[in-house]
C-alpha positions, 0 to 999 in steps of 0.5 A: 818056212812059209807053210810054217809061219802060217801054221803058226799064225793059225795056232795063234788065232785059234788060242787067242780065240778060245782064250776070248771065249773062256774070258767070256765064260768067266766074266758071265759067272762072275755077273751072274754071281753078283745078280745072286748077291744083290738078290739076296741082299735086296732080300735080307740085308746088305753089307753092314757097317756099324758106327757107335754108340755116340750120344749127340744133340741138336742145338741152337743160339739165338742173339738180337743185332740192330740194324738201322735202328731196328732190333733183329734176330739172328740164329744158328744151328749146331750140333754136339756129340760125345763119342765114348772114351773106351769100346768093347764089342764081343759078337759071335757070327754064324754064317750060311750060304743062300743062292739064287740058281747055281750062285751062293753067297754068305749070309750072317748073323751077328749077336754082338755085345757093346759097351761103351763108356764115357768118363765124362759128357762135357762135350755136349754143353753147349757154349756161346758165340755171341754175348748175351744170346739164348741157348736151347739143346734138344735132349740128348740121344744116344744112337748106334747106326748100321748101313741097312736097318732090315738087318736088325733082328732084335736091339736093346739097351741099358744105362745103369739100372735104366733100360730106354726105349730104343726107337728107329732111326738116328738123327744125324746126318750121315747115319740115317739108319739104325736105332736111337734112345732119348736120354734123360738129363740126369743120365748126364750128370751121372758120369763116368757114364756106361751104356750096354747094348745087346745086338742081333744083326743079319747081313750079306757078304761082309761086316765092318765095324767103326773104331769110334772109341777112344780106345776100341776092342773088338772080338769077333768069333764065327764057324767060317773057316776061310776068312778075309781080313781087310780095312785099316787095321789087321787083328792083333790076334787070330786063329782059324781053324776047319771049324771057325775063326777067333780074331781081336782088334784093338785100335786107338784113336791115337790111331785112327781118325774115326771120332772126327770124321763121324762128328763131321758126318763123313760117310762111311767108305768101305775099300773093300768087302769080305765076309766079315769087316770094320771099316771107315774111310782113313779111320777104321778096321776092317774084320772081314770073314 
């Protein structure tokens, strides 16, 4: 009996030792794969989150107050923004593997058409908080933000018959990377306003889209046959074959706090990554593949 117990204990020790060795190998491989992903992302572009388009402008208000018979000027700075009433995103993504040693990750090339419409731009008109104050506002800017601007291969903008020049940066708080265009005042009075953007964007592992419109519709196609969809909203329709997938989302601002969170400059939080997504803290869908 004693010898049996010793034999059983010895077998258990050997099994535990073997499991620890296997666990160590798995951990090492996971670490090496993560290093490979980071290496590709550093050389190309990382996971992407697409936010916009959004129109915003910076304003100041100045007013005079009298203190001990002396006139002093007070000043406040604030920002105004107008999210689109409707946003349509149509994109096609081609994925291909990039390897570092034995480990590979997926790199995507997204070609997308974004159409945003504003019913009016009343939100961009400043409202004075002090009597007899002086208001001054900068030129409105239309911006489109991404997580890693190195991944922008092409971007163009068309508003009506005009094609405003896109420049680097967004000048918008927590979303500094991306592109922007200055809008002439004449365009702001020509409501409803429609903006069409062409975008080619590359990145690693995942792409997220923020549902910034009052009504946001997204349709993506890809050659990736093993999609993983995550984020706050799953696709309303999807078709997956050996040749790739098609998926579409529709999100209302009644079901999402995206507009409010972006207006408050809250940072994007991608909860979980996969091969093609959209997400934002408690506000986004996440299209993953």
